[in-house]
VOBA-1610 file (N, C-alpha, C; in pm, whole numbers, padded with zeros to 5 digits, always signed):
BEGIN
Met-04833-02757+03473Met-04752-02669+03482Met-04618-02619+03395Arg-04599-02530+03310Arg-04470-02522+03239Arg-04380-02451+03302Phe-04263-02537+03271Phe-04135-02488+03357Phe-04044-02363+03312Pro-04042-02292+03396Pro-03938-02180+03323Pro-03839-02235+03267Lys-03801-02150+03130Lys-03675-02163+03040Lys-03581-02035+03074Ile-03462-02065+03066Ile-03382-01974+03103Ile-03411-01828+03060Ile-03482-01794+02937Ile-03526-01709+02871Ile-03636-01578+02970Asp-03686-01716+03059Asp-03824-01658+03140Asp-03784-01615+03284Leu-03631-01619+03295Leu-03590-01558+03449Leu-03575-01414+03406Asp-03583-01386+03568Asp-03571-01223+03566Asp-03415-01172+03576Gln-03414-01045+03603Gln-03262-00993+03594Gln-03166-01073+03708Glu-03245-01064+03816Glu-03155-01081+03920Glu-03126-01271+03923Gln-03192-01312+03882Gln-03199-01474+03863Gln-03097-01487+03763Arg-03102-01447+03623Arg-02991-01467+03519Arg-02871-01413+03561Gln-02854-01325+03684Gln-02759-01240+03715Gln-02654-01378+03796Val-02766-01438+03902Val-02701-01561+03968Val-02668-01689+03877Phe-02740-01688+03779Phe-02721-01808+03684Phe-02558-01807+03614Asn-02574-01679+03560Asn-02417-01635+03455Asn-02345-01620+03544Asn-02344-01587+03695Asn-02232-01549+03786Asn-02167-01617+03883Ala-02244-01735+03914Ala-02237-01813+04060Ala-02129-01920+03984Pro-01963-01934+04043Pro-01868-01999+03970Pro-01951-02165+04005Ser-01885-02220+03920Ser-01895-02365+03941Ser-01778-02430+03972Asp-01687-02373+04017Asp-01596-02450+04074Asp-01554-02448+04240Lys-01651-02339+04276Lys-01618-02354+04442Lys-01774-02384+04527Asn-01750-02424+04635Asn-01867-02427+04704Asn-01952-02273+04746Ile-02083-02287+04714Ile-02155-02167+04741Ile-02290-02182+04767Val-02320-02077+04840Val-02471-02082+04926Val-02571-01996+04842Ile-02659-01993+04784Ile-02756-01864+04746Ile-02904-01882+04844Thr-02925-01778+04921Thr-02988-01755+04996Thr-03103-01678+04925Gly-03247-01686+04939Gly-03381-01596+04902Gly-03487-01628+04961Ser-03594-01559+04951Ser-03744-01596+05041Ser-03797-01688+04942Pro-03920-01735+04999Pro-04014-01765+04923Pro-04018-01695+04791Gly-04055-01810+04704Gly-04105-01752+04576Gly-03977-01660+04462Thr-03888-01727+04526Thr-03785-01605+04463Thr-03716-01698+04340Gly-03733-01818+04320Gly-03715-01926+04227Gly-03583-01974+04247Lys-03579-02001+04386Lys-03456-02115+04424Lys-03465-02234+04358Thr-03578-02307+04344Thr-03561-02419+04304Thr-03558-02413+04161Ile-03604-02338+04086Ile-03585-02344+03937Ile-03444-02336+03909Met-03389-02223+03993Met-03200-02171+03987Met-03143-02324+04022Ala-03213-02380+04102Ala-03092-02513+04150Ala-03127-02618+04016Leu-03242-02661+03982Leu-03236-02720+03862Leu-03202-02672+03719His-03216-02533+03693His-03093-02495+03554His-02939-02471+03599Arg-02918-02439+03710Arg-02762-02454+03789Arg-02712-02587+03733Ala-02806-02705+03790Ala-02728-02842+03762Ala-02725-02913+03634Met-02844-02820+03510Met-02852-02825+03387Met-02724-02779+03306Lys-02660-02664+03367Lys-02551-02595+03314Lys-02456-02654+03352Leu-02440-02713+03470Leu-02336-02791+03513Leu-02309-02925+03419Ala-02421-02992+03411Ala-02420-03125+03323Ala-02343-03081+03196Gln-02402-02969+03116Gln-02326-02911+03018Gln-02205-02912+02971Leu-02158-02854+03138Leu-01978-02824+03147Leu-01934-02963+03175Gly-02007-03056+03206Gly-01937-03200+03216Gly-01889-03227+03362Lys-01986-03147+03431Lys-01960-03145+03632Lys-02031-03240+03663Lys-02075-03361+03627Lys-02150-03466+03721Lys-02243-03370+03842Pro-02318-03349+03817Pro-02437-03265+03901Pro-02523-03383+03993His-02577-03360+04066His-02690-03424+04119His-02768-03328+04199Leu-02906-03300+04164Leu-02968-03212+04248Leu-03057-03317+04387Ile-03050-03256+04488Ile-03093-03323+04636Ile-03216-03235+04664Met-03316-03286+04677Met-03462-03198+04753Met-03472-03255+04844Tyr-03503-03180+04966Tyr-03527-03222+05060Tyr-03723-03283+05046Asn-03787-03211+04984Asn-03932-03289+04949Asn-03929-03387+04862Arg-03995-03514+04909Arg-04009-03632+04807Arg-04126-03555+04649Val-04182-03497+04688Val-04323-03435+04610Val-04229-03399+04516Leu-04150-03284+04545Leu-04108-03174+04472Leu-03985-03251+04376Ala-03897-03331+04453Ala-03831-03408+04364Ala-03916-03515+04267Lys-04014-03514+04257Lys-04100-03627+04187Lys-04118-03539+04042Tyr-04141-03426+04091Tyr-04233-03300+03981Tyr-04077-03287+03907Thr-03936-03263+03993Thr-03895-03198+03871Thr-03825-03338+03780Asn-03841-03462+03824Asn-03820-03561+03734Asn-03917-03606+03616Ser-04046-03509+03610Ser-04138-03544+03518Ser-04224-03453+03418Gly-04236-03457+03360Gly-04304-03367+03263Gly-04203-03287+03197Glu-04239-03146+03156Glu-04141-03078+03104Glu-04039-03015+03159Ser-04035-03017+03320Ser-03943-03003+03354Ser-03817-03133+03367Lys-03836-03233+03320Lys-03737-03372+03310Lys-03607-03347+03220Thr-03513-03350+03301Thr-03386-03329+03231Thr-03291-03474+03265Asp-03168-03464+03225Asp-03101-03586+03228Asp-03014-03552+03364Val-03060-03446+03449Val-02995-03429+03577Val-03042-03497+03673Lys-02978-03595+03764Lys-02997-03708+03837Lys-03055-03588+03978Val-03184-03621+04009Val-03268-03521+04146Val-03328-03651+04243Ser-03307-03637+04352Ser-03321-03730+04466Ser-03337-03646+04580Thr-03390-03719+04676Thr-03363-03707+04832Thr-03250-03721+04849Met-03205-03651+04964Met-03079-03676+05045Met-03104-03805+05119His-03163-03844+05175His-03172-03990+05196His-03140-04107+05104Lys-03180-04093+04968Lys-03157-04152+04847Lys-03026-04166+04822Trp-03026-04033+04820Trp-02883-03993+04746Trp-02734-04051+04834Ile-02774-04034+04936Ile-02658-04094+05028Ile-02637-04229+05045Tyr-02770-04304+05101Tyr-02792-04456+05070Tyr-02708-04496+04910Asp-02742-04413+04853Asp-02647-04499+04694Asp-02528-04431+04688Trp-02504-04344+04703Trp-02352-04298+04719Trp-02264-04392+04773Trp-02309-04417+04914Trp-02238-04523+05023Trp-02219-04659+04984Lys-02356-04727+04902Lys-02358-04838+04836Lys-02294-04846+04718Gly-02270-04765+04635Gly-02185-04752+04496Gly-02029-04750+04510Ala-02004-04772+04655Ala-01858-04761+04670Ala-01777-04905+04688Ala-01707-04928+04620Ala-01659-05085+04665Ala-01594-05067+04790Ile-01515-04938+04805Ile-01433-04987+04903Ile-01501-04936+05042Leu-01615-04932+05079Leu-01739-04927+05182Leu-01818-05093+05172Lys-01795-05132+05059Lys-01877-05285+05045Lys-01893-05350+05170Gly-01983-05365+05216Gly-02013-05464+05353Gly-02020-05352+05433Lys-01991-05262+05489Lys-01990-05156+05560Lys-02146-05087+05588Lys-02186-05093+05689Lys-02353-05032+05713Lys-02334-04843+05708Leu-02383-04760+05638Leu-02408-04597+05679Leu-02443-04585+05816Pro-02324-04532+05891Pro-02335-04480+05999Pro-02440-04406+06005Met-02551-04470+06144Met-02678-04406+06189Met-02666-04374+06346Val-02766-04284+06391Val-02758-04261+06522Val-02902-04271+06549Ile-02937-04365+06659Ile-03068-04386+06687Ile-03095-04281+06792Ile-03237-04269+06778Ile-03281-04100+06815Ile-03397-04187+06937Asp-03470-04285+06909Asp-03544-04378+06968Asp-03587-04438+06917Lys-03697-04551+06952Lys-03755-04670+06870Lys-03786-04659+06730Tyr-03866-04552+06694Tyr-03892-04507+06564Tyr-03808-04415+06486Asn-03717-04358+06538Asn-03602-04265+06467Asn-03441-04279+06486Lys-03405-04256+06344Lys-03276-04256+06374Lys-03238-04143+06241Lys-03091-04147+06244Lys-03044-04001+06145Lys-02914-04050+06102Phe-02876-04007+05984Phe-02692-03988+05978Phe-02648-03972+06059Asp-02470-04068+06110Asp-02426-04006+06181Asp-02324-03934+06127Trp-02295-03831+06080Trp-02219-03745+06015Trp-02109-03747+06063Lys-02064-03741+06159Lys-01933-03754+06204Lys-01868-03846+06159Ala-01956-04019+06234Ala-01902-04100+06180Ala-01887-04131+06027Ile-01947-04059+05924Ile-01918-04095+05840Ile-01794-04039+05748Phe-01801-03871+05808Phe-01678-03844+05780Phe-01564-03932+05826Gln-01554-03945+05942Gln-01422-04056+05968Gln-01391-04178+05878Glu-01523-04238+05889Glu-01494-04368+05773Glu-01405-04276+05602Ile-01499-04183+05585Ile-01411-04166+05429Ile-01321-04087+05459Ile-01254-03986+05543Ile-01134-03951+05559Ile-00985-04049+05584Gln-01035-04166+05611Gln-00962-04251+05655Gln-00881-04310+05491Ile-00988-04297+05407Ile-00935-04340+05252Ile-00851-04230+05208Asn-00761-04299+05194Asn-00625-04186+05142Asn-00577-04205+04976Asn-00631-04281+04923Asn-00562-04333+04758Asn-00707-04276+04685Lys-00654-04187+04534Lys-00739-04111+04469Lys-00866-04237+04366Lys-00795-04356+04344Lys-00894-04432+04263Lys-01012-04465+04390Asp-00980-04489+04490Asp-01126-04502+04591Asp-01173-04383+04635Leu-01099-04284+04632Leu-01213-04172+04625Leu-01268-04144+04505Glu-01200-04163+04389Glu-01277-04134+04255Glu-01444-04206+04252Glu-01442-04325+04332Glu-01561-04377+04347Glu-01664-04301+04415Leu-01603-04214+04547Leu-01729-04158+04606Leu-01711-04014+04565Asn-01639-03964+04480Asn-01669-03827+04427Asn-01805-03814+04363Trp-01858-03687+04462Trp-02008-03671+04397Trp-02012-03599+04279Gly-01895-03541+04275Gly-01914-03450+04150Gly-01945-03304+04179His-02046-03267+04133His-02133-03153+04227His-02247-03173+04284Leu-02262-03142+04374Leu-02395-03183+04439Leu-02471-03043+04508Leu-02574-03054+04469Leu-02700-02930+04478Leu-02774-02967+04532Ile-02814-02887+04646Ile-02916-02878+04752Ile-03024-02808+04757Asp-03122-02808+04741Asp-03249-02748+04756Asp-03304-02715+04878Glu-03379-02624+04900Glu-03412-02616+05059Glu-03326-02639+05143Gly-03216-02573+05133Gly-03105-02614+05224Gly-03096-02585+05369Gln-03234-02501+05402Gln-03245-02489+05563Gln-03326-02604+05611Asp-03363-02711+05522Asp-03425-02817+05605Asp-03298-02892+05651Phe-03180-02900+05637Phe-03097-03040+05659Phe-03032-02967+05730Glu-02955-03086+05817Glu-02901-03060+05951Glu-02754-03000+05945Glu-02683-02907+06008Glu-02600-02807+06030Glu-02464-02929+06024Glu-02462-03047+06088Glu-02372-03146+06045Glu-02365-03226+05914Met-02447-03205+05822Met-02445-03269+05703Met-02327-03150+05646Tyr-02359-03031+05645Tyr-02287-02920+05550Tyr-02138-02910+05602Phe-02114-02939+05755Phe-01974-02940+05798Phe-01875-03064+05699Thr-01981-03188+05756Thr-01933-03320+05666Thr-01909-03292+05516Leu-02005-03280+05453Leu-01970-03238+05296Leu-01878-03145+05283Asn-01854-03009+05354Asn-01744-02928+05313Asn-01633-03005+05335Ala-01583-03074+05422Ala-01494-03130+05506Ala-01426-03240+05412Leu-01506-03323+05342Leu-01500-03411+05255Leu-01448-03327+05129Ser-01560-03245+05091Ser-01506-03155+04963Ser-01356-03146+04987Gly-01317-03084+05069Gly-01181-03049+05101Gly-01084-03190+05085His-01102-03285+05159His-01071-03393+05113His-01024-03450+04993Phe-01145-03466+04931Phe-01130-03437+04746Phe-01007-03394+04687Lys-01066-03267+04727Lys-00977-03168+04640Lys-00779-03214+04665Ser-00773-03254+04803Ser-00675-03256+04814Ser-00603-03340+04743Tyr-00690-03447+04654Tyr-00626-03553+04568Tyr-00686-03495+04464Glu-00695-03364+04420Glu-00732-03303+04281Glu-00844-03381+04211Leu-00921-03422+04319Leu-01060-03427+04283Leu-01151-03322+04290Glu-01234-03336+04128Glu-01349-03204+04193Glu-01488-03221+04253Cys-01498-03216+04369Cys-01610-03202+04445Cys-01685-03094+04506Met-01785-03047+04454Met-01851-02908+04509Met-01969-02923+04542Ile-02029-02847+04604Ile-02183-02811+04653Ile-02223-02680+04651Thr-02341-02699+04610Thr-02438-02569+04582Thr-02533-02566+04653Val-02575-02508+04765Val-02675-02479+04860Val-02750-02396+04818Phe-02933-02429+04776Phe-03018-02289+04751Phe-03105-02315+04911Ala-03106-02197+04961Ala-03206-02228+05103Ala-03258-02091+05129Asp-03362-02066+05208Asp-03439-02005+05254Asp-03389-01918+05335Asp-03344-01802+05370Asp-03273-01777+05479Asp-03377-01728+05612Asn-03510-01674+05600Asn-03626-01667+05669Asn-03702-01778+05699Gln-03642-01899+05680Gln-03765-02021+05716Gln-03738-02057+05856Arg-03609-02023+05911Arg-03576-02103+06029Arg-03485-01969+06153Leu-03501-01953+06226Leu-03438-01879+06358Leu-03281-01898+06335Gln-03256-01997+06321Gln-03099-02009+06325Gln-03022-02055+06204Ile-03075-02005+06108Ile-03006-02019+05997Ile-02903-01971+05959Ser-02941-01823+05992Ser-02827-01731+05958Ser-02678-01739+06008Ser-02712-01784+06160Ser-02584-01820+06184Ser-02509-01975+06130Lys-02622-02073+06103Lys-02578-02189+06034Lys-02502-02144+05881Trp-02555-02067+05804Trp-02513-02040+05686Trp-02378-01954+05701Arg-02370-01880+05820Arg-02242-01773+05859Arg-02130-01907+05894Arg-02126-01964+05960Arg-02027-02076+05982Arg-01992-02147+05891Cys-02112-02170+05822Cys-02055-02282+05733Cys-01996-02222+05582Ser-02044-02103+05536Ser-02006-02043+05417Ser-01910-01981+05470Asp-01847-01960+05586Asp-01708-01868+05632Asp-01607-01972+05595Ser-01636-02115+05628Ser-01531-02223+05624Ser-01540-02275+05500Trp-01624-02194+05370Trp-01592-02249+05249Trp-01501-02151+05167Arg-01489-02043+05210Arg-01434-01948+05111Arg-01263-01964+05147
//
């Protein structure tokens, strides 16, 4: 399967590609088949060319593998959220020896404790240590599949990094029609990003 090039994008996709700011947190929504994943990868490649240190997060492991292989292969880092957050947490010297906060749901299930993650990072108040944790520009594909708490945490942390003059952005690509609660989630999250 050939991965579409920039010249293959339709007018609406090119408009988003050309006009979406690289220095702000943004949400791009569209229904299935509108090219959100293609746009996410092209945006990540553009941000890499601008020196923005992008990392593309995908909910689906199969999609992340496809995006990292064959004709779609780029120098952009692509992974699932679980892999990204474990690597992000483990890669910071200031967090060495601290376990990534998790909430135990039951015997077989656990999830990230976004509130505890926020509390841990917000206590770091020097630029040198925060530089290690600065994710650069995080692009999230299939954004409707991730927890609302994750977005509030990442947005708040983005603001914390910015207060130390570190550029730390988020772009979310989501299908506004796949979940009933999604529109209120985006409204609350995107309102706080303005």
